[in-house]
N, C-alpha and C positions, 0 to 999 in steps of 0.2 A: 503494498497500501505504500501508496507513494501522498506526499502534501500537497495542498490546494497550492492553489496560486496569491489567494488571500492566508496560507496560513503561511507561505515563503516571506510575504508585503509584510506583512503581518512582527516576524521570525528576529526581527534586528532593533524594536521599540519595545516585546517582550521580553529581550534580553536586559534592556537599561531602564527599563521601566521601574520604578517604585511606588504604589498604591500608598496614598497616604492619607483618604477618611473615603467612609461610607456613609451617604446619607437615605432618610426616605424623603423624597420631595412631592410623594402625592400616596396615599395611600386611603381609599373609599370601595364605601361595598354599601352594597342597595340589599334586601330581603323584599325583594317587589313582589315575591305571597308566598307563604308556607306554601315546602314543596307536598308533593298528597305518599311519597312516597322517597325511600333516601337512597332513587335510584336513578338522577340526574347523568347528564352525558354535558358535558365541557367542554366548548367551542376555546381554543389559547388565540394570542393574536399579541405578537413579538416585535417590536419596533423599537430598535439602538437612534443615537444618535450622538453630539460630542462636539463640543463646541472651540475657537478658534486653540489651539495654541500661544498662551501669553509667552512677553519673551524670556521671561525664568523658566519658561517649559510647563507650565501644569496646563493639564489637558485637564476637561470634565463628559463623561461620559455621561449617559444617562441609558436605561434600561425599562420604555413601555408597556407597561403588558396590559392585555382589558381579557377579563376571562367572565365567558356567560354558562351559567346554571341550566339546562335545558330540562321540562318532561315531558316529553312533548313536543306538541311547536309552543309550550309555554313558559316564558323565562324567568325564574326562577332566583335567579341572582346572578349582580353580574358586577362585577368587582375592576376596580382600575389603580395598578399600583405602578409608580412608576421611583428608582430608586437613582441613588447618582453615585460613580463616586469620580474623587481628586487622584490624579495618577502626577507625576512628577519623571516627566519624557527627554530625550536631547531634541533639546531648542531645531535643531535643522530637519527631526523627522520632515518627510513630506506630506502635501493631503493622502494622498493614495497610501502610506505606510499609515495613518495616524487613524486612514475610516477602513482600514484593513484587521489594523489595534485594536478597537473595538468592534469587529462585526466575529472578533474571534475569542482575542485577551480579554478583555475591558468585559463582551457577551457571557463567557464562562463563570469568572468575576461574582459580578453581580446577578444572575439569575437566581444561588440561591437560597437567596438573600430576601426574592420577589418568592419563590415559592414557596417560602416560610413564610412573608408577610400576606398571599393571600389565602393560606390555612391557618392562619390564626385568625384576619377575619371570618373566614368562614365557618371555624369552627363559632364563634364570639355569636356569630350572628342565627348560630343550629346550625348548621351546612353541615356534616360530618362529609371522612374520603375526600378529602380535594385531594387529589394530588398530582399537580401536576406535570406533564410528561416530561421526561428527560433536555434540556437543549442543545442542537442537535447541530452539530463544525461539519460543512458538508469537507468530506475526501475527496481527494481525486483518484479514481482505480483505475490498473490496468486493467488493459483488455480481456476481459476475461475471470475479471478479478468480481466476490460479490462481494455487498458492504459486509457480510455475518460472518 
């Protein structure tokens, strides 16, 4: 298995990055209506972003996650979580490297915080067993090679 182009691009920054802070920027959940069963299906969308790198090398990455718990056609649970990480990075980082670092390293670092926050919000609203899927980083496979 080979590294994807994105992983290769992110590698230089990943080797020099210093994670300085992680913060919740948004924690919001609604219990739209009380579920009739404990068997909800969850739709998850994840989007990442980053700020411009400062002269001091500081860059903020964010991971925005929306989760909808559905029972049939009815939405019962709706959550939005945004986590942010402050990194110190090399000041000569290119935009391509910053983007790749965010999609790979920063997203992998932030996603466990997002998962925990969604689980906590759901539990507080009485929604059991909300486990988000593992964050997947796409890999470049050689011809005929399977992902698992």
